[in-house]
C-alpha positions in Angstrom: -0.2 0.2 -0.4 1.3 3.5 -1.3 1.7 6.0 1.6 -0.1 9.3 0.5 1.6 12.5 1.0 0.9 14.2 4.7 0.1 17.6 3.9 2.3 19.9 6.1 0.3 22.3 8.5 -1.0 21.7 12.2 -2.3 18.5 13.2 -5.9 19.9 15.0 -6.6 16.5 17.2 -4.5 16.6 19.8 -4.5 12.3 19.9 -3.3 12.1 16.7 -0.7 15.2 16.4 0.9 13.3 20.4 1.0 10.1 18.3 2.5 11.9 15.4 5.0 13.5 17.7 6.4 10.8 19.6 7.1 8.7 16.0 8.8 11.7 14.4 10.9 11.9 17.7 12.0 8.3 17.8 12.8 8.8 14.2 14.6 11.8 14.3 16.7 10.7 17.1 17.3 7.4 15.5 18.8 9.9 12.7 20.5 11.8 14.5 22.6 8.2 15.6 23.0 6.7 12.5 24.3 10.3 11.2 26.8 10.4 13.7 28.0 6.8 13.9 28.2 6.2 9.6 29.5 9.9 9.1 31.9 10.3 13.1 30.2 13.6 12.9 29.2 15.4 16.3 25.3 15.6 16.5 23.2 17.2 19.2 19.6 17.2 19.0 17.1 18.8 21.8 13.7 18.5 21.3 10.9 20.5 24.0 7.2 18.8 23.9 4.4 21.0 23.8 3.7 19.9 27.3 7.3 21.1 28.2 9.0 17.9 28.6 12.8 17.5 26.9 14.1 15.1 24.4 17.9 14.9 23.5 20.2 13.2 21.6 24.3 14.2 22.0 26.7 12.1 20.1 29.2 13.6 22.6 29.1 15.5 25.8 26.0 17.9 25.7 27.8 20.8 27.2 31.0 20.3 25.3 29.1 20.1 22.0 26.5 23.4 23.3 29.8 25.5 24.2 30.8 25.0 20.6 27.9 25.7 19.2 27.7 29.5 21.6 31.7 29.5 20.3 31.1 29.5 16.9 27.9 31.5 17.1 30.0 34.3 18.4 32.6 33.8 16.1 29.9 34.2 13.3 28.4 37.2 14.9 31.9 39.2 15.0 32.6 38.1 11.4 28.9 39.6 10.2 30.1 42.3 12.3 33.2 43.5 11.1 31.4 42.7 7.3 28.9 45.4 8.2 31.4 47.5 9.2 33.3 47.1 5.8 30.4 47.2 3.8 29.7 50.4 5.7 32.8 51.7 4.6 32.7 50.7 1.1 29.3 52.5 0.9 31.1 55.9 2.4 34.0 55.8 0.2 31.7 55.1 -2.9 29.8 58.2 -2.0 32.6 60.4 -1.6 34.6 59.3 -4.9 31.0 59.8 -6.6 31.3 63.4 -4.8 34.9 63.7 -6.4 34.0 62.5 -9.8 31.1 65.1 -10.1 33.0 67.7 -8.9 36.2 66.7 -11.3 33.3 66.5 -14.1 31.9 70.2 -12.9 35.4 71.4 -13.1 35.9 69.7 -17.1 32.9 71.9 -18.4 34.2 74.4 -17.0 37.8 73.9 -18.3 35.7 73.5 -21.9 33.9 77.2 -21.5 30.4 75.4 -20.4 28.0 75.7 -17.1 30.1 79.1 -16.8 27.2 81.1 -15.3 27.6 80.1 -11.6 30.7 81.0 -11.9 31.7 84.0 -9.6 35.0 86.5 -10.9 37.4 84.6 -8.4 36.1 81.6 -9.9 36.8 82.8 -13.7 40.2 84.0 -13.1 41.3 80.7 -11.4 40.4 79.4 -14.4 41.8 81.2 -16.6 45.2 80.6 -14.8 44.5 76.9 -15.4 44.1 77.3 -18.9 47.2 79.9 -19.1 49.4 77.0 -17.1 47.9 74.4 -19.1 48.7 76.0 -22.8 52.0 76.8 -21.5 52.9 73.4 -20.7 51.6 72.4 -24.3 53.8 74.5 -26.0 56.5 73.5 -24.0 56.1 70.0 -24.7 55.0 70.4 -28.3 58.8 72.3 -28.9 60.5 69.3 -26.5 58.8 67.0 -29.2 60.1 68.9 -32.5 63.3 69.3 -31.0 63.9 65.2 -30.8 62.8 65.1 -33.9 65.2 67.5 -35.2 67.9 65.4 -33.6 66.5 62.2 -35.2 66.6 63.6 -38.8 70.1 64.9 -38.0 71.7 61.9 -36.9 69.4 59.7 -40.0 71.2 62.2 -42.5 74.8 61.7 -41.1 74.0 58.2 -41.3 72.8 58.5 -45.0 75.8 60.9 -45.7 78.5 58.0 -44.5 76.3 55.5 -46.3 76.3 57.5 -49.6 80.2 58.2 -49.3 81.1 54.3 -48.4 79.3 53.8 -51.8 81.1 56.5 -53.8 84.7 55.0 -52.4 83.1 51.4 -54.0 82.1 52.6 -57.1 85.0 54.3 -57.7 87.4 51.4 -56.7 85.3 48.8 -58.8 86.4 50.3 -62.6 90.1 49.8 -61.8 89.4 46.5 -60.3 87.3 45.4 -63.6 89.9 46.2 -66.2 92.7 44.6 -64.0 90.7 41.6 -64.1 90.9 42.1 -67.8 94.4 42.8 -68.3 95.3 39.2 -65.9 95.9 37.3 -69.2 98.5 40.0 -70.8 100.7 39.4 -67.7 99.0 41.0 -65.3 99.0 44.8 -63.1 102.6 44.8 -63.7 102.0 44.8 -67.7 99.3 47.2 -67.1 101.2 49.5 -64.7 104.4 49.0 -67.2 102.3 49.7 -70.8 100.9 52.6 -68.7 104.4 54.2 -67.9 105.4 53.9 -71.5 102.2 55.4 -72.9 103.0 58.2 -70.5 107.1 58.3 -71.7 105.6 57.9 -75.6 103.5 60.7 -75.1 105.5 63.1 -73.4 108.3 62.3 -76.0 105.8 63.1 -78.9 105.0 66.5 -76.8 109.2 66.9 -77.1 109.7 66.3 -80.3 107.1 68.4 -81.7 108.8 71.6 -79.3 111.9 70.8 -81.4 110.3 71.5 -84.9 111.6 74.9 -86.8 108.9 77.2 -87.0 109.3 80.3 -89.2 107.5 83.0 -90.7 107.3 83.6 -94.6 105.3 86.6 -96.6 104.2 85.1 -100.1 102.9 82.6 -102.1 104.1 79.2 -101.1 107.5 78.2 -102.3 109.1 74.4 -102.0 111.8 74.3 -99.2 114.6 72.0 -99.0 116.5 70.9 -96.2 
């Protein structure tokens, strides 16, 4: 026979209520004992009947269990109090930070030229001085950045000039090396330099012979001269 679901409400019949109390009390104490044995747990159960009678079960000494419970409850209350204080402190700091943010936003709007109607002459002078200081700092930073860029460009220009000089030297040296390689079959570098010297000597001799030619000035029709 399947047991029906019992509705959770107070039993109005006194006799039935007393019977149910006795059965469920014994079952509860039995379950507490089984829990302490199976799970090696410290279990304590205290039951007061409707007439004020006490029924209890403890896997160890009841007084020690109660002391342990009170100590734990006190620690929990202390932790709860500390948590509440910490939460109140966070809320206070959050409100203070929100107020500071509001002040900063108002100051920023005034620096941008908005909401100036409520400002006094002194506040307007302070805003003007602050803007001038900010502008001066921006200009100084701008000049510093420009100087750094100029120095970087100068250094880059020097590197390019050095590289250009190296390339110029390499380009001038390559034709001479190529000519020496071509003359390798005709005696190498020595033969090339000897031919260069002989060529220069021939040129000098030709120039000296031309200097020894006799030059005379004749007036009249050309005539044949015999040496």
